[in-house]
N, C-alpha and C positions, 0 to 999 in steps of 0.2 A: 139143227134147229130145235128149239124147245117145243114141247107138245102143246103148251098153252101159255097164256100170259102169266108171268111169274112175278110176284112181289116178294123180294128178299129183304129181310130185316136183320141187320147186323147190330148187336148190342155190345158196345165197347169200341174204343178207338185206340187201343194200345197195340202191342205187337201183333197179336192174332187178329184183332178187329181190322186194323189198317191194312195189313198184308192180305187178309182174306178178301176184303173189299177191293183192293187193288188187283188181285188175281181175278176176281169175278168181273170187274169192268173190262179187263183185257180179254178174257175168254168169251164174254157176252157182248162184245163191242157191236156186232151187227144187230143182235136182238135189242140192245138198248137204243140203237139208232132207229129201229123200226117200231119202237114202243111195245115190243113183246116182253120186255122185262124192265124192272125198276129196282134199284138198290137204295135202301135207306140205312144210314149209319147213325145210331144214337150214341152220343158220347158226352160226358160232362165237360170236356175241354175241347177247344177247336184245334187241338194239336196232339200229336203222339210224342211222348217223351222217351228218348233213348236212355234208359236208366243206367246202363254201365258208364255213361259219361257224367253222371251226377257228381261223383267225388271230384272230378277235375273241374267241373263247373263251380263247385263250392270252393275249390282252391284258387280259382281265377285263371286256370290254364285254358279254359274254353269259355266263350261268351254264352250266357244262358240261352240266347235265341238260336244258337247253333246246336243246342242239345235237343231241340224240339222240331217237329216236322209239321207244317201247317196242313191240316187235312183237306180243307177246301181246295187247295192248290193241287195236291196229289190226287185226290179222289174227285176229279172234275166232272165225272159222269155219274156220280152218286149224289143223293140228297142227304146232306149232313144236318142233323138236328142236334143242337146243343141242349142237353138235358140229361136227367137220370131216369132210367127205367125203374119204376117203383113196384110194378106188378105185371106178371105175364100169365095170360090165360091161353095156354097152348091148345086146349080143347076147342076154344072159340077163336083161335088164331088172332088174338089181339094183345097188344102191349100198352100199358098205361105209362106215360112219360111225363115227368115233372120238368117243365122248362123254366127259363128265366122269367117268362111272362105269366106263369101259372099263378103266382101269388097275387099279382096285380089284377088278373082277370077274375080271381076268386073261384076258379074252377078246380076240379079234382086233378086234372091233368089232360094232356093230349093223348088221344087213343089212336094207335096206329094198327091197321089191319095188315096181315102178311100171309104169305103162303109157305115160305121157307124161313126158318129161324136159325140164326147163327149166334150162339151165346159166347161172348168173349169179354166179360166185364172185368177180368183180372182179379186182383186180390186187394185187401186192405190190411193195414197194420194190425197185428194181433197183440192186444194189450192185456194186462192183468190188473186186478183191483188193488193196486199198490197206492198207499196214501201219498198224495201230492203229485202223482204221475200226470194226471190230466191238467193240473195247474201249472206245472213247471217244465215238463219234458217237451221235446220236439222230435218229430219223426224224420225219416230220410227216404221218402218214396217219391216225392214230387220235386220239380225244379224250383217251385216256390220255397219249399222247405230247405233245399240245398243252398239257395242264395240267402235265405233268411238266416241260416246257420253261419254262413261265411260272415255276413254283416254282424251277427251276434258275437262271434269270436273276436273280431277286430274291435268291437265296442267294449268288450270285456278288457281288452288290453288297454284301451283308452282310459277306462275306469281305474284300472290298477295303476296306470302311470300318473294319474292326477290325484288319487286319494292319499291321505296321510294315515288312514286307519289300517293297521296291518291285517285285521280280520276281514275287512272288505276287500283288500288287495288279494289275500290268500284265496277267498271264495271266487273272485273274478278270474284268477289264473288257474283254477281247478276245473278240468273238463272230464266228465264221466260219460263213457259210451257203453251202452248195454246191448250185448249181442255180438257174438264172434263169427258171424257169417260174412258173406261178401260185403253187404252194405256197411256193417259196423267197422270191419277191419279197413276197408278201402277209404271210407270217410275219415276215420281216425288217422290213417297214414298220410292222406293228402293234406288234411287240415293242420296236423302237427308240423308237417313240412312247411306249409304256408306261414304258420305262426312263428316258427323258428326263423324263417327268412325275415318276417316283418319285425321281429324283435330288434334287428340292427338299427331300425329307425326310431327306437325309443331309448332315451338316454338313461332310463332307470329300470329297464326290463331286460333280463338275460334269458336265454332259452332254458337254463336250469331252474329259473324261478317258476316255470309252469309245470303243473301236474297233469299228466294225461293218464287216464285210468280206463282200462278195458275190462268189463265184467262179463263173464260167460258161465252159464249154468252147467254146461257139460265139461268134460275133461280135455277138450281139444277145440281148436278154432279152425276155420276154413276146411271143413271135412271134404269139400269137393275136390281139393287138390291133393288129397291123400294124407296119411298120418305123418309120413316123414317130412313133407313140405309144411304141414301144419306145425310141427315142432320147430322147424327152421324159422317159420314166421314168428313164433313166440320168442325165440332167441333174438331175432333181428329187432323186434319191437322193444324188447327189454334192453338191448344194446343202445337204443335211442332214448333210454331213460323213461320208457312207457311202462306203467305198472299194469301187467296182465294178471288178472285174477281168475283162475279156472275153478270150476266146481263152486262157484259163488253166485249168489242171487242178490238183486236189488230188493230190499224189503220196504224201503220208504225213501221218499225224497221230499217229504213235507217240510215246510219252513226253510226250504233251500238247503237241506242237509241230506246228503246221500248216505243212507244206512245200509250196509251190506250184511249178508248172512254170516260172514266170518267175524262180525262184531265191529268192523271198521266204520268210522264216521268221517265224512268229508264235507265240510261246508262248501257249497258250490252253487254257482249261478247257471251252470250248463249241464243238463242231462239229455243225452241223445238216445232215443229208444229205437233200436233196430233188431229187436228180439223176435223176428219171425213175422209171418203173414197168415191170414186166414181167407177163405173164399169170400167173394163179394156178397153182401147181405141180400142182393136181389135174387140170388139162387133160392133162398128160402121162401121167396114170394112167388114161386112158380108151381105148376102142377107136374113138374118133371122129377124123375127119380134121382135121389141123392145117396151117396155112400155115407159111412159113419163119420167122415171128416167134413161133410157138407159140400162135397164136390159132385158134379154131375157124373152119373154112371155112363160111360161111353164104350163103344166098340172100337176095334182096331181101325175101322174106317172113319172114325171121328163122328159117328152118328150117336145121338143119345140112345142108350140101350132100350129097346122095346118101344120106341116112340118114332113115328114117321114124321118126316119133314122138320126134324130138330137136330141141330149139329152143335158141337162145342169143341174147344181146344184150349190149351194154355193152362193158366192157374185154376180156371174154373172147372176143368175136366179131369176126371180120373181115367186116363187112357192106358190100356194094357200095353206093356212093353214086350212086343213079340220077339225081340232080340235077346231078352234075358234068359238065363238058364233056369232060374227059379220060376215055377209057375205062379201066376197071380201077381207078379210084380208090375208096378205102374211106372209110367214115364215121370221123371222128376219135373216139377213145375218150374222150369227155368227158361231163359231166353233162347238157349240153344235148341230146345225142343219146340218152343213156341213158334220160332221163325219157320221151321221146317213143317210143322203141323199146319200152319196157315196155308202153305202152298198146296198140300194134299187136301185140306178142307175145301179150299176154293174149287179145286178140280172136281172133288166128289159132289159138290152141290151142282156143278154143271153137268156131270155124268148123270146124276139123278134126274135132273130136268129133261135130259135128252134120252132117258131110258137106257143108259149104258151101264156097264158093270163098274163097281167102285174099286178104288185103290186101297191097299192096306198101308197104314203108316208104320214104317220100320226104319229106325235110325239108332245105330249103336253110339252111345255117348263117347265123344271124341276126347274129352278132357276139359280142363278149366285153366283160366289164367286170371291173375289178380294183381293189381297195382298196390304198392305199399308207399307210394310217394314218388317224387321225381327220381328217375333212374333206378328205382327199386321195385322188385316184384317177385312173384313165385308162379310157377306153372307146372302142370302135368298134362301133357298132350300125347295121346296114343302110347301111354306108358313111359314116356320120356320126361324126366324131371329137369326143370330149369329154375334158376334163381338169380337174383340181382339184375344187372342190366339186360342180359338176354331175355329174361322173362318179362321185364318191363317193356322191351321193344316188341316182343311178340304180343303182349297185351294191347299195345297201341295199334299194331298192324292188323290184328284180328278184328278189333272193334271198328277201325276205320273202314275195313272192307264190309262190315255188316251194317253200319249206320245207313239209313235209307236215303236215297236220291244222290245224284252226282253233285248237286248244289251243296248239300251238307258235307259231303266228303271233301270237296274242294275248300270250303270255308274252314273246316276243322284242321285240315292239313296246313292251310295258310297260317292259322293261329299258332299251331305247334311250331312252324318254321320261325315266325316272328318271335315267339317266346324264347327260342334258342338264341336270338340275336339281341334281344333287349331284356331289361330287368322286369321282374314280375310286378304286376299291379297289386297293391295292398290297400285299396281304398274301400272304406265302408260306406254303403248307401242305405243305411238303416232307415232313413226318413221315407223311403219308398213304402214302408209298411203303414205310415200314417201321412199320406200326401197332403191332406187338408189341414194338418195341425197348425202350420205357420199362418195360413190364411185365416183360420178360425181365431187365432190369437190376435192378428191384426184387426179383425173385424169386431173385436171386443168380446168374443166368446171365450170359452174355456176349452183348450185342446182336449180331445177325447183320447183316453189311454187305451181304449178298446180297439181290437183289430177292426178293419173295415168290414162292412157287411159281406162283401165278396172278396176274401183275401186273395183269391187266385188272380184278381185283376191288378194286384199291387206290383207284380213283377213283369 
């Protein structure tokens, strides 16, 4: 039993946020029923996105709705607030939250008081001041971006098929991906696979007509799977006629021309930016200690270092790796650690409320798996290296076991089964991005070319 009524605020509804809240509502089931505890989850989206499935969603192998988990259904004992935490005053135990109604109300935001704080806002794309990047590039962190990119690639093939201008055709069939980590390599591999398949339905487009370019600033890609598997991945991609440029940077994409540091210039209508992430901006709007990289300083018990009643994990937290041989090493900000940290974090919050001793987070990194398209992949698990079909099969098996809820597991497995029996769907639904355009034109107005006020609602 908790010592006194506890108000727990969870900021973030991603891996750590959802799993921590789920753990808390299970461990505090009786206290929640008696009104001795309450859990509030603040999240910008009403769902948790299982990001490892984004490349397959972009390629059409999985329905977008099966890549996300509805938070209100899963966290039925929690109070879910859709909004962004803009400021946190931990000394005063209050958080300021901007909700969808804040602008209409003309208020500064909703203020939520709490006793225990769990910070799990995740990360945002790390961008650079590159000319044209904000105007022409697209990220790959959300399900909206993944589906938007799928629609965009298919639309570029439609443009190339219908134009008589060779310059427009060449730009439409040139796809530049910046960043050689998981997101960039898997997105490139899946979308190239999809476009190669879709080309059979175009009478004047062949797979060889398309240019796929991967730009990586360092000398290797997929560092998580090891140097040997990274080299194999480069060889495999180049065998598929994908131009992999290592130790190369994107210097400009203004005027729809990708200019690389090696002097190459590629007219293109598609630049995908996956060159890393940075901590969420809300961390800088708190009175909690941060390290040099802007992440929260945490203990091995997942408590914010030197601060009572504050907890953190995942991308937002610098958690010491107690299993590492080198002193001072931190846990990598990836899904493997986030899922396990959430379990320990939820338990430690309960232990703290009940006056019990805390658990130490200790997990030795097991390895990594990556998909390079249908039936293609690389993996390094417990020192064992796999490639090709076995790695791809392990990738699917592992992530199917990790995607939350039995409902989602069953739906994803069913889609994979049907995909093996029927042909791939290659339909573009780009009109979803401007759903009112046709009606505005019919009503005598001019269709807006700007994205909707709330782009997340378009998918």
